[in-house]
N, C-alpha and C positions, 0 to 999 in steps of 0.2 A: 670610818665611824662617824665622821662630820660630814653630813649632807643637809646643810640648812635649807636648801631648796625642797627637801622632802618633809620638812618640819612646818606644820601649819598651826596657828592659833585659831581653833575652830569657832570658839565663842568665848567672850569674855565680859565681865561686869566689874564695876567698881562702885561700891556703896558705903555710905556712912552708917557705922553701927551705933556710934555714940560720939560725943565731942572728942575729936582728936584721935579717933579709932576707926579705921576703914577696912573693907575686906575686898581684896582683889581675888576674883574667881575666874578660871579659864580652862580650857580644854586643849591640850597639846595633842596633835594628831600626827603620826608618821604615816605618810602616803607612799613610802618606799617598800619594795619587796624584801628588804633586808632590815636588820636591827641598825639604829643609828644612836649616837651619843646624845643624852640629854643636853639641850642648849641651856645657856644663861638667859635671863629675861631682863629687859630694861623697861621700867615703868617710869613714864613722864606724866605727871599731873599738870594740867594746863589751867590758865585762867580765862577770863571772859575775852581776851584778845588772842587766845589760842597760844599764848606764850608759856613756856615751861616755868612752872611754879616750883615744882620739886621733882627731882629726878633719883631714882633708886635702881640699883642693879642687884639681881638675885642669882647667885651661881647654883649650879645643880644641887648642890648639898642643902641650900636653903629652901628647896621646894617642897621638901617633905615627902617625896615619892620614895618607894621602897627600892629602886634601882637607878643607876646613872645611865641606863640604856632604855630607849623606846624601842619596844619590839615591833617588827614589821607589821604594818597595818593597824597598828594599836592606837587607842585614844587613852590618855591619862589626865584626869581631872587634878587640878591645883586650886588650892584655896589658902590664901595668906591673909592673916589679920595683921594690920599695920597701924602702928603708932605714928601719926603724922602731926607734929605740933604746928598749928596754924597761927598761934599768938592771937586768937580772937578774929582771925581773917578767913575762917572756913567758907565765907561766901565768895572768896576769890577762886575757889575750886569749882571749875565749870566742866572740865572734861579730862580725858586721860588718853594715852597711847601705850601700847605694849609692843614690844619688839623681841623676837627670839633671835639670838646670835651665838656663835662660838667665839669666846675670848682668845 
C-alpha cells in the first residue's frame, strides 16, 4: 500500500485569503498501476531567506478526501484553509514547500 515513489504532487499553490488565513491547494497523483495508501503531507512555509517559518503536518484524515486510498492512475485535488498566526509578520512569508510522505 505504501509506494511513495508512485505519489506525485502534480501542482500546488499557497495563497493568502485574508489576514492569518491561507489556502493550500494541490493535486495528488498516483502514477502506479495499483492503488496506494494516501500519504501525509508536510507544509513548510518559508521566509525571504528560504528558512522555515512555520511547519505543519497533515495526516490522511486531515485532507478531506473520501478515501484513504489513491486509486491506480488517479488524481485527487486537495484544498485546505489554514489559520496561520503571523503576529503581524505576514510579510515574512515568502514561499512554501510541500512534501508527501508516509509516517
